[in-house]
C-alpha positions as CSV (number, residue, x, y, z in Angstrom):
1,M,0.1,-0.1,0.0
2,L,1.5,3.5,-0.9
3,L,0.2,6.1,1.6
4,A,0.5,10.0,1.3
5,T,-0.4,12.2,4.0
6,L,-0.6,16.1,3.8
7,L,-0.4,17.6,7.3
8,Y,-0.1,21.3,8.5
9,G,3.3,20.6,9.7
10,G,3.7,17.0,10.3
11,I,6.7,16.4,8.0
12,P,9.9,17.6,9.0
13,Y,10.9,19.7,5.9
14,A,9.4,22.6,4.5
15,S,10.4,22.8,0.7
16,A,12.1,20.4,-1.8
17,Q,15.1,22.9,-1.9
18,E,16.1,22.6,1.8
19,S,18.7,20.2,3.0
20,Y,18.6,18.7,6.3
21,T,18.8,15.5,8.3
22,A,15.7,13.9,9.5
23,S,16.2,12.9,13.2
24,L,14.2,10.8,15.7
25,E,13.7,13.6,17.8
26,E,12.1,15.7,15.1
27,T,9.9,12.8,14.3
28,G,8.8,12.7,18.0
29,D,7.8,16.3,17.8
30,N,5.9,15.9,14.9
31,I,3.9,12.9,16.4
32,Q,3.1,15.2,19.2
33,N,2.1,18.2,17.1
34,A,-0.4,15.7,15.2
35,E,-1.9,14.5,18.2
36,D,-2.4,18.0,19.6
37,Y,-4.0,19.0,16.3
38,L,-6.5,15.9,16.5
39,K,-7.4,16.8,19.9
40,S,-8.3,20.3,18.8
41,K,-10.8,19.0,16.4
42,S,-12.9,17.7,19.5
43,Q,-12.9,14.1,17.8
44,S,-14.1,11.0,19.9
45,L,-11.5,9.3,22.0
46,E,-11.7,6.1,19.7
47,K,-11.4,8.0,16.4
48,Y,-8.7,10.2,17.8
49,L,-6.6,7.1,19.1
50,H,-7.1,5.2,15.6
51,R,-6.1,8.3,13.6
52,S,-3.0,8.9,15.9
53,A,-2.0,5.5,15.4
54,R,-2.1,5.7,11.9
55,I,-0.2,8.8,11.6
56,Q,2.6,7.4,14.0
57,K,2.8,4.5,11.5
58,R,3.0,6.7,8.3
59,L,5.6,8.9,9.9
60,L,7.8,6.0,11.4
61,K,7.3,3.2,8.8
62,K,6.3,4.6,5.6
63,M,8.5,7.5,5.1
64,K,12.3,7.5,4.5
65,V,14.0,10.8,4.2
66,T,17.5,10.9,3.0
67,E,20.2,13.1,4.5
68,S,19.8,15.8,1.7
69,G,16.2,15.8,1.8
70,M,16.0,15.7,-1.8
71,A,14.6,11.9,-2.2
72,A,11.8,9.9,-0.6
73,K,10.8,6.3,-1.1
74,L,7.4,5.1,-0.4
75,M,7.6,1.3,-0.2
76,K,4.6,-1.3,-0.7
77,T,6.0,-3.8,2.0
78,D,3.5,-6.6,1.5
79,S,5.0,-7.4,-2.0
80,V,8.2,-6.9,-4.3
81,L,6.5,-3.8,-5.9
82,Y,7.3,-0.3,-5.0
83,L,7.1,3.3,-6.3
84,E,10.1,5.9,-5.8
85,Y,9.5,9.6,-6.2
86,A,12.9,10.8,-6.7
87,K,13.7,14.3,-5.8
88,H,10.3,15.3,-4.8
89,P,9.5,14.5,-1.2
90,M,7.0,17.5,-1.1
91,A,4.6,16.1,-3.5
92,Y,2.7,15.0,-0.4
93,D,3.5,17.9,1.8
94,S,3.3,21.3,0.4
95,L,0.9,22.3,3.1
96,A,4.0,22.7,5.3
97,A,5.1,25.6,3.2
98,L,1.9,27.5,3.5
99,S,1.4,31.0,5.1
100,P,-0.8,31.1,8.2
101,D,-4.4,32.2,7.3
102,S,-6.3,31.1,10.4
103,T,-7.1,34.6,11.5
104,H,-9.0,35.3,8.0
105,Y,-11.8,33.2,9.4
106,N,-13.8,32.9,12.5
107,K,-15.7,29.7,12.1
108,G,-14.8,26.1,12.5
109,S,-12.1,24.6,14.7
110,P,-8.8,26.7,14.6
111,K,-6.2,25.2,12.6
112,S,-2.8,26.2,12.1
113,D,-1.7,26.7,8.3
114,P,-4.7,25.5,6.4
115,K,-4.7,26.0,2.8
116,H,-6.4,29.4,1.8
117,L,-7.4,29.3,-1.7
118,I,-8.5,32.7,-3.3
119,A,-10.0,32.3,-6.7
120,N,-9.2,35.7,-8.4
121,E,-5.3,35.3,-7.5
122,P,-3.7,33.1,-10.2
123,Q,-1.4,31.9,-7.9
124,R,-3.7,31.0,-5.1
125,R,-6.6,29.3,-7.0
126,I,-4.7,26.0,-7.1
127,G,-3.6,24.3,-3.8
128,T,-1.8,21.1,-3.2
129,A,-1.6,19.1,-6.4
130,I,0.0,15.7,-7.5
131,M,0.6,13.4,-10.3
132,L,0.8,9.5,-9.9
133,K,1.0,6.8,-12.3
134,A,-1.6,4.2,-12.4
135,M,-1.7,0.8,-13.4
136,P,-4.8,-1.4,-14.4
137,G,-6.6,-2.3,-11.3
138,D,-4.8,0.3,-8.8
139,R,-7.2,1.6,-6.4
140,F,-7.1,5.1,-4.8
141,D,-8.6,6.5,-1.6
142,I,-8.4,10.3,-1.4
143,S,-9.6,12.8,1.2
144,A,-9.3,16.3,2.6
145,D,-11.0,18.7,5.2
146,G,-12.9,21.5,3.4
147,F,-14.6,24.9,4.8
148,Y,-15.8,28.2,3.4
149,Q,-17.0,31.2,5.2
150,G,-20.0,33.2,4.7
151,E,-23.0,32.9,2.7
152,Y,-22.6,31.8,-1.0
153,R,-24.6,34.0,-3.5
154,G,-23.3,32.8,-6.6
155,G,-21.2,35.1,-8.8
156,E,-18.3,35.1,-11.5
157,T,-16.0,32.0,-11.6
158,V,-12.8,31.3,-13.0
159,K,-12.7,30.6,-16.6
160,A,-11.6,27.1,-17.7
161,N,-8.6,28.2,-19.6
162,S,-7.3,30.1,-16.7
163,L,-7.9,27.4,-14.2
164,V,-6.0,24.8,-16.5
165,E,-3.1,27.5,-16.8
166,S,-2.9,27.7,-13.1
167,L,-3.1,24.0,-12.6
168,L,-0.3,23.5,-15.1
169,S,1.9,26.2,-13.6
170,T,1.4,24.6,-10.1
171,M,2.3,21.0,-11.4
172,M,5.3,22.4,-13.1
173,G,6.6,24.1,-10.0
174,G,6.7,27.6,-11.2
175,Q,6.6,30.6,-9.1
176,V,3.3,30.0,-7.7
177,Y,1.7,30.2,-4.3
178,S,3.1,26.8,-2.8
179,G,3.5,25.2,-6.2
180,V,5.4,21.8,-6.0
181,P,7.1,20.3,-9.0
182,I,6.0,16.7,-9.7
183,S,9.8,16.0,-10.8
184,E,12.5,17.8,-12.3
185,L,13.0,14.9,-14.6
186,P,12.1,15.9,-18.3
187,K,10.2,13.1,-19.2
188,N,7.7,13.7,-16.1
189,A,7.7,17.4,-17.1
190,Q,6.7,16.4,-20.6
191,T,3.9,14.3,-19.6
192,I,2.3,16.8,-17.5
193,Q,2.4,19.3,-20.4
194,Q,1.0,16.8,-22.8
195,T,-1.7,15.9,-20.5
196,L,-2.8,19.3,-19.4
197,G,-2.0,21.0,-22.6
198,N,-4.4,19.1,-24.5
199,P,-6.7,21.6,-26.3
200,A,-10.0,19.8,-25.5
201,F,-8.9,19.4,-21.9
202,A,-10.5,22.8,-20.5
203,G,-13.7,21.9,-22.1
204,Q,-13.8,18.5,-20.9
205,L,-13.0,19.6,-17.3
206,T,-15.9,22.1,-17.4
207,N,-18.4,19.6,-18.7
208,L,-17.2,17.2,-15.8
209,L,-17.6,19.7,-12.9
210,N,-21.2,21.1,-14.5
211,N,-22.5,17.7,-14.2
212,T,-21.5,17.3,-10.4
213,D,-21.7,20.7,-8.9
214,D,-24.4,22.1,-6.7
215,P,-25.0,25.6,-7.9
216,T,-25.8,26.6,-4.4
217,K,-22.4,26.0,-3.2
218,P,-19.0,27.5,-4.1
219,K,-17.1,26.0,-6.9
220,A,-14.4,24.7,-4.8
221,H,-13.4,21.0,-5.0
222,L,-11.1,18.1,-4.0
223,N,-10.4,16.9,-7.7
224,Y,-9.2,13.5,-9.1
225,L,-8.5,13.2,-12.7
226,F,-7.8,10.1,-14.7
227,F,-5.8,9.9,-18.0
228,N,-5.1,7.1,-20.2
229,S,-1.8,6.4,-21.9
230,K,-2.6,8.7,-24.7
231,F,-3.1,11.6,-22.1
232,E,-6.9,11.9,-22.7
233,L,-9.2,12.4,-19.7
234,V,-11.2,9.5,-18.7
235,N,-14.7,11.1,-17.6
236,E,-16.2,7.8,-16.4
237,I,-13.6,7.4,-13.4
238,S,-12.7,11.0,-12.8
239,G,-14.7,13.3,-10.5
240,A,-14.7,16.3,-8.0
241,I,-15.9,16.6,-4.4
242,Q,-17.6,20.0,-3.7
243,I,-16.8,21.9,-0.7
244,P,-19.5,21.5,1.9
245,M,-22.0,23.8,3.4
246,D,-20.9,27.0,5.3
247,G,-19.9,26.0,8.8
248,D,-17.4,23.8,10.6
249,W,-14.8,21.9,8.6
250,I,-16.2,18.9,7.1
251,P,-14.3,16.0,5.6
252,L,-14.5,15.3,1.8
253,E,-14.0,11.7,0.6
254,A,-13.6,9.7,-2.4
255,N,-12.9,6.0,-1.6
256,S,-12.2,2.9,-3.8
257,L,-11.7,4.9,-7.0
258,I,-10.5,2.1,-9.5
259,F,-8.2,2.8,-12.6
260,S,-10.4,0.6,-14.6
261,L,-8.6,0.9,-18.0
262,D,-6.6,-2.0,-19.6
263,E,-3.4,0.0,-19.9
264,P,-1.3,2.3,-17.9
265,G,-2.2,5.9,-17.2
266,Y,-1.9,8.5,-14.6
267,V,-4.1,10.3,-12.0
268,F,-4.0,14.0,-10.9
269,V,-5.3,14.9,-7.4
270,Y,-5.6,18.7,-6.6
271,I,-7.6,21.2,-4.6
272,D,-9.2,24.3,-6.1
273,N,-11.4,27.4,-5.6
274,Q,-13.0,28.6,-8.9
275,S,-15.7,31.1,-7.1
276,I,-14.2,34.7,-7.2
277,G,-15.2,36.3,-4.2
278,T,-15.7,33.5,-1.8
279,D,-12.5,32.2,-0.1
280,A,-12.2,28.5,0.6
281,W,-9.8,26.6,3.0
282,F,-8.6,23.0,2.7
283,D,-6.6,20.8,5.0
284,N,-5.3,17.3,5.5
285,V,-5.3,16.3,1.8
286,H,-4.6,12.5,2.0
287,I,-4.0,9.9,-0.6
288,E,-4.0,6.3,-0.4
289,H,-2.6,4.1,-3.4
290,Y,-2.9,0.4,-3.5
291,T,-1.1,-1.1,-6.2
292,S,-2.8,-4.0,-8.1
293,S,-2.0,-7.6,-8.2
294,V,-1.5,-7.7,-12.3
295,L,0.5,-10.9,-12.9
296,E,1.3,-9.6,-16.5
297,E,0.1,-7.3,-19.2
298,N,1.2,-8.1,-22.9
299,H,0.0,-6.7,-26.3
300,Y,0.1,-8.9,-29.2
301,Y,-0.2,-8.5,-33.0
302,P,-3.2,-10.6,-34.5
303,F,-1.2,-14.2,-34.8
304,G,0.1,-13.9,-31.2
305,L,3.7,-12.2,-31.6
306,T,4.3,-10.0,-28.4
307,L,4.4,-6.1,-29.2
308,T,7.8,-5.1,-27.8
309,G,8.0,-2.3,-25.4
310,E,4.0,-2.7,-24.5
311,A,4.2,-4.8,-21.4
312,G,2.7,-3.1,-18.2
313,G,4.6,-2.5,-15.0
314,N,3.7,-4.1,-11.7
315,T,4.3,-7.5,-13.4
316,T,5.9,-11.0,-13.0
317,A,6.8,-12.9,-16.1
318,Q,4.2,-15.6,-16.6
319,P,4.5,-18.6,-19.3
320,Y,0.9,-18.7,-20.2
321,R,-0.1,-15.9,-22.5
322,Y,-1.8,-15.4,-26.2
323,N,-5.1,-17.5,-25.8
324,G,-4.0,-18.6,-22.6
325,K,-1.4,-21.0,-24.1
326,E,2.0,-21.6,-22.9
327,L,4.9,-19.8,-24.6
328,E,7.6,-22.6,-25.2
329,K,11.1,-20.9,-25.4
330,S,13.2,-23.8,-24.8
331,F,15.7,-24.5,-27.7
332,G,14.8,-21.0,-28.8
333,L,11.5,-22.3,-30.3
334,E,9.2,-19.0,-29.3
335,M,6.2,-21.2,-30.1
336,Y,2.7,-21.7,-28.3
337,D,1.9,-25.0,-27.2
338,Y,-1.9,-25.9,-28.1
339,G,-1.4,-29.5,-26.8
340,S,-1.6,-31.6,-29.9
341,R,0.5,-29.3,-32.0
342,M,2.5,-25.9,-32.0
343,Q,1.7,-22.5,-33.4
344,D,4.4,-20.1,-34.6
345,P,3.4,-16.5,-33.8
346,Q,5.8,-15.1,-36.3
347,L,4.6,-16.9,-39.3
348,G,0.9,-17.3,-38.0
349,R,0.9,-21.0,-39.0
350,W,0.5,-24.3,-37.3
351,F,3.6,-26.5,-36.8
352,G,1.6,-29.5,-37.6
353,I,-1.7,-30.8,-39.9
354,D,-4.9,-29.7,-38.8
355,P,-6.7,-32.9,-37.5
356,L,-9.9,-31.7,-39.3
357,A,-8.2,-30.7,-42.2
358,G,-10.4,-33.0,-44.5
359,K,-13.5,-31.2,-43.5
360,M,-12.0,-28.0,-45.2
361,P,-10.0,-29.1,-48.2
362,S,-10.0,-25.4,-49.6
363,W,-8.1,-24.3,-46.5
364,S,-4.4,-24.9,-45.9
365,P,-3.9,-27.6,-43.0
366,Y,-1.4,-25.3,-41.5
367,S,-3.5,-22.1,-41.5
368,Y,-4.5,-20.5,-38.0
369,A,-8.0,-19.2,-37.5
370,F,-8.8,-19.2,-41.2
371,N,-6.0,-16.6,-41.6
372,N,-8.4,-14.2,-39.5
373,P,-7.5,-14.3,-35.9
374,V,-9.2,-10.8,-35.3
375,R,-12.6,-12.4,-35.4
376,F,-11.7,-16.1,-34.8
377,I,-10.0,-17.7,-31.8
378,D,-8.8,-21.2,-33.3
379,I,-8.1,-23.0,-30.1
380,D,-8.2,-26.6,-31.4
381,G,-8.2,-25.9,-35.1
382,L,-11.8,-26.7,-35.6
383,I,-14.8,-24.8,-37.3
384,P,-16.4,-22.0,-35.4
385,Y,-19.9,-20.6,-35.4
386,P,-19.9,-17.4,-33.1
387,I,-23.4,-16.2,-32.3
388,T,-24.0,-12.6,-31.2
389,I,-26.9,-11.3,-29.5
390,R,-27.5,-7.4,-29.1
391,S,-30.0,-5.1,-27.5
392,F,-29.8,-1.7,-29.0
393,A,-31.8,1.6,-28.9
394,P,-33.3,2.4,-32.5
395,F,-33.8,6.1,-31.3
396,S,-31.4,9.0,-31.5
397,E,-32.5,9.9,-27.9
398,F,-34.4,8.2,-25.3
399,G,-34.9,7.5,-21.6
400,F,-35.3,11.3,-21.1
401,G,-32.1,12.6,-22.4
402,Y,-29.8,9.5,-23.3
403,H,-28.3,9.1,-26.4
404,G,-29.5,6.0,-28.7
405,D,-27.9,3.9,-31.2
406,G,-30.2,5.4,-33.9
407,R,-30.3,2.4,-36.1
408,G,-32.3,-0.4,-37.5
409,Y,-31.5,-4.1,-37.5
410,S,-27.9,-5.0,-38.4
411,T,-25.4,-7.6,-38.6
412,S,-22.4,-5.1,-38.8
413,S,-19.7,-5.8,-36.2
414,T,-19.1,-2.1,-35.9
415,A,-22.8,-1.3,-34.8
416,T,-23.2,0.2,-31.2
417,A,-25.6,-1.6,-28.7
418,R,-26.4,-1.1,-25.1
419,V,-25.3,-4.7,-24.4
420,H,-23.6,-7.2,-27.0
421,Q,-23.0,-10.9,-26.3
422,R,-20.9,-13.3,-28.2
423,I,-21.1,-17.2,-27.7
424,N,-18.1,-18.9,-29.2
425,F,-20.1,-21.8,-30.4
426,D,-17.7,-24.7,-32.5
427,T,-19.6,-28.0,-33.7
428,D,-16.5,-30.0,-33.1
429,K,-15.6,-28.7,-29.4
430,R,-17.3,-30.0,-26.3
431,S,-17.2,-26.8,-24.5
432,L,-18.6,-23.1,-24.8
433,S,-17.5,-19.9,-23.9
434,T,-19.2,-16.4,-23.8
435,K,-18.3,-12.8,-23.3
436,A,-20.3,-9.4,-23.1
437,W,-19.7,-5.9,-23.3
438,S,-21.5,-2.5,-23.9
439,S,-21.0,0.6,-26.2
440,P,-20.5,4.1,-24.3
441,T,-23.5,5.9,-22.7
442,W,-23.8,9.6,-22.4
443,R,-26.6,12.2,-21.9
444,V,-27.4,14.0,-25.2
445,S,-26.7,17.4,-23.1
446,S,-23.2,16.2,-22.2
447,S,-21.7,14.1,-24.9
448,N,-18.1,14.4,-23.4
449,N,-19.1,12.7,-20.1
450,K,-19.5,9.2,-21.1
451,S,-19.8,5.9,-19.0
452,T,-19.7,2.2,-20.2
453,A,-21.5,-0.5,-18.6
454,T,-20.0,-3.8,-17.5
455,P,-22.5,-6.4,-18.3
456,S,-22.8,-9.8,-16.6
457,V,-23.1,-13.1,-18.5
458,K,-23.3,-16.8,-17.8
459,F,-24.7,-20.1,-19.2
460,D,-27.9,-20.7,-17.1
461,E,-28.7,-24.1,-19.2
462,P,-26.2,-27.0,-19.2
463,F,-24.5,-27.7,-22.5
464,T,-25.3,-31.0,-23.9
465,I,-24.3,-33.2,-27.1
466,S,-26.4,-36.0,-28.5
467,N,-25.7,-38.0,-31.5
468,N,-28.2,-39.6,-34.0
469,G,-26.7,-41.1,-37.2
470,D,-24.8,-38.6,-39.1
471,A,-26.3,-35.7,-37.0
472,K,-24.9,-34.1,-33.7
473,T,-27.4,-31.9,-31.6
474,F,-25.9,-29.2,-29.2
475,K,-28.1,-27.6,-26.7
476,F,-27.3,-24.5,-24.4
477,G,-28.6,-21.3,-22.9
478,S,-27.4,-18.0,-21.5
479,H,-28.3,-14.8,-19.7
480,V,-26.9,-11.6,-20.3
481,A,-27.8,-8.4,-18.2
482,A,-26.6,-4.7,-18.3
483,G,-27.8,-1.3,-17.1
484,N,-27.4,2.3,-17.6
485,P,-24.2,3.2,-15.9
486,K,-25.2,6.8,-15.6
487,T,-28.3,6.1,-13.5
488,P,-28.8,3.9,-10.1
489,E,-30.0,0.3,-10.8
490,A,-33.2,0.9,-8.7
491,L,-34.1,3.8,-11.2
492,T,-33.4,2.1,-14.5
493,P,-33.0,-1.8,-14.0
494,N,-30.9,-4.0,-16.0
495,I,-31.5,-5.2,-19.6
496,D,-31.9,-8.8,-19.3
497,V,-31.9,-11.3,-22.4
498,F,-32.0,-15.1,-22.0
499,S,-31.3,-17.4,-24.9
500,D,-32.2,-21.1,-25.4
501,F,-30.4,-22.6,-28.5
502,S,-30.4,-26.2,-30.1
503,I,-28.1,-26.5,-33.0
504,T,-28.0,-29.7,-35.2
505,E,-25.2,-30.3,-37.6
506,N,-25.3,-32.8,-40.4
507,K,-21.7,-32.8,-41.9
508,K,-22.3,-35.3,-44.4
509,G,-25.7,-33.6,-45.5
510,G,-23.9,-30.0,-45.4
511,T,-26.8,-28.8,-43.0
512,L,-26.9,-26.7,-39.9
513,N,-30.4,-26.4,-38.1
514,V,-30.9,-23.8,-35.8
515,S,-33.8,-23.5,-33.5
516,G,-34.7,-22.1,-30.3
517,K,-35.8,-18.7,-28.7
518,L,-34.9,-15.6,-27.0
519,T,-36.7,-14.4,-23.9
520,G,-36.5,-11.4,-21.4
521,D,-36.7,-7.5,-21.9
522,N,-37.7,-6.5,-25.2
523,F,-37.0,-2.9,-24.8
524,P,-34.7,-1.8,-26.3
525,S,-34.9,-3.8,-29.5
526,T,-33.1,-7.1,-29.7
527,E,-31.1,-9.0,-32.8
528,A,-29.2,-12.1,-32.9
529,F,-27.1,-13.5,-35.8
530,I,-24.5,-16.4,-36.6
531,T,-21.3,-15.9,-38.2
532,D,-19.5,-18.7,-40.6
533,P,-15.7,-19.1,-40.9
534,S,-15.6,-16.6,-43.9
535,G,-17.0,-13.8,-41.7
536,Q,-20.5,-14.0,-43.3
537,N,-23.3,-13.0,-40.9
538,L,-26.8,-14.6,-41.0
539,F,-29.7,-13.2,-39.0
540,I,-31.1,-15.8,-36.4
541,G,-33.9,-13.5,-35.3
542,V,-35.1,-10.1,-34.0
543,G,-37.5,-8.7,-31.2
544,Q,-39.6,-5.8,-31.8
545,I,-40.3,-3.0,-29.2
546,G,-44.2,-3.1,-28.5
547,A,-46.2,-0.5,-30.3
548,D,-47.5,1.3,-27.0
549,V,-44.2,1.5,-25.4
550,G,-42.7,5.1,-25.2
551,K,-39.1,5.7,-26.0
552,N,-38.9,7.7,-22.8
553,S,-41.0,5.6,-20.4
554,G,-39.6,2.2,-21.8
555,P,-36.7,1.8,-19.4
556,F,-39.1,2.4,-16.4
557,T,-42.0,0.4,-17.7
558,E,-40.3,-2.6,-19.5
559,L,-37.1,-3.4,-17.5
560,P,-38.2,-4.1,-13.9
561,G,-37.7,-7.8,-13.2
562,E,-35.8,-10.3,-15.4
563,N,-38.8,-11.3,-17.4
564,K,-37.2,-14.7,-18.2
565,D,-40.7,-16.1,-19.3
566,R,-41.5,-12.9,-21.5
567,A,-41.1,-13.8,-25.4
568,I,-38.6,-11.9,-27.7
569,T,-38.5,-14.1,-30.7
570,S,-38.4,-17.7,-31.8
571,F,-36.8,-19.3,-34.5
572,N,-36.4,-22.8,-36.4
573,F,-34.4,-22.6,-39.8
574,T,-31.8,-25.0,-41.7
575,I,-28.7,-23.3,-43.1
576,S,-26.8,-25.2,-46.0
577,T,-23.3,-25.1,-45.9
578,D,-20.4,-25.8,-48.3
579,K,-17.1,-27.9,-47.7
580,K,-15.5,-24.9,-45.8
581,G,-18.5,-24.8,-43.5
582,N,-19.6,-21.4,-45.0
583,F,-23.3,-20.6,-45.4
584,T,-24.8,-21.0,-48.9
585,G,-28.5,-20.6,-48.3
586,V,-31.4,-21.0,-45.8
587,Q,-34.5,-23.3,-45.9
588,V,-37.8,-22.9,-43.7
589,G,-40.5,-25.6,-44.4
590,K,-40.3,-25.8,-48.2
591,T,-39.1,-22.2,-48.7
592,N,-35.7,-21.4,-49.7
593,Y,-33.9,-18.2,-49.4
594,S,-30.4,-16.9,-50.6
595,I,-28.3,-15.5,-47.9
596,Q,-29.0,-11.9,-49.1
597,D,-32.9,-12.3,-49.2
598,W,-33.0,-14.0,-45.7
599,N,-31.1,-10.9,-44.2
600,K,-32.9,-8.3,-46.1
601,Q,-36.4,-9.4,-44.6
602,F,-34.7,-8.6,-41.0
603,Q,-33.2,-5.4,-42.2
604,N,-36.4,-4.2,-43.6
605,T,-38.2,-4.8,-40.4
606,Q,-39.3,-1.7,-37.9
607,P,-37.6,-2.0,-34.6
608,Q,-40.7,-1.0,-33.1
609,K,-44.3,-2.3,-34.1
610,Q,-46.5,0.3,-35.6
611,Q,-50.0,1.0,-34.0
């Protein structure tokens, strides 16, 4: 765990430029000062003792100050991982250098040297600021105490561009009020400039605060901004905690902030005051950084060759990589072991003949995933028929202000949807896998503030296989659910879709019969299709929204409950296939369709029934 504590005078150094020796006597004095401070807040004895113990632990065990005072190591003791912030011990203690402003207010418990922020002074509108590197899965807890004096009546605020200029100046350690450099290393300085210097950042920051601010309170905040590796603001996990009501000192807290991206990035934490004419005070800015237990992060070319220089930090080398297969390095092989044969990621070819090559005479017996590893995962070298199920909003806007997908029925792989599910079905495998994801969601009035749902998906029916002569029948069922990430679940419940499939393959006859049903929530619209080895998509079925369902009221009237017994669509048809397993036509009863004509009838169907 990486702990960072900012006290009004709790660390025995005042600036990154000073040079001194930290002694045990000085540390003892600091602990006493911290205890006196906590008593002055009239906290309960239990809370006081707990917090006092934490402060002692941080001062004595977590901080190591060198003789020159120019470096600090903050160690994670329960693993081999650690972070080092060289030549920047004041990143967590800039309050120690503040001028005392306690005489400028007459409310709240007296404090020594709190951070006094004044919006109309460029050098004093940004207070303590720090940048940390974030790895996938890292967790952050941040807190501070906040207070403002007098009755807030609105008024002028600092413009976004001016605020960003002050933030950039503070982070770079310019001649500003209590400005502290994140580092004097050129690379880190460049990172700060690239991140905060993005022309779109000022507007993004304004939208973020407008979506969370209470207009009856000053625009003074404890801010936490997350950025991806491309220095782009990640709105979904960034935020700001506004200063509380006029009165006593009140804590501001944001706990369990998870860096949920799948790539390294950065987090900026700072305090600010944007309300001109209203002064604000902050104290005890505190950050806890818990590093994730990522074993290894790798990025690959399509056929499995590792991209050099893309591995993430906080990692320990693991033998199992691309597709979960072991990378065999003995004797310089550098090939993946798939059990019965090896795959060369440099050539994108198997090092042995496909055991089912006779079923696909037009394909090389050494080809991997039909030469299309972006679409297919050829774990065993067999014939895949992935099934896609999607729930999408055909409206441009719905649910009282949320954007829709604005489209009709489609089999395009790039079409957006509120929830996507893919079932990796293969007629020559005895197991199934599935995954689900969602397209981003945002309010029409705030298109820069996007969030992405994390669906749940599982197989809720057992996977069974039965044989009858030349035919083999597969039965399985699944349940996928996803909600609006911008609203509480109680307000707009999950979209639930259940599938029940029975698929019979007759390789000798060249047919694939698909039957079953979809049930659950038929708001918004539902579509399902199956894909052959060539990438050709074929509709399984679609579900239409009821004619009497409103686009704004639908999320509230149609989604409560899982509704497993509510019909969406049912299907029973037979697909003809060629020797490669590719689709050539569809038959329903005695009627035959070409693939194009079959899909066209669904594409021409309205996503909502007409009155």
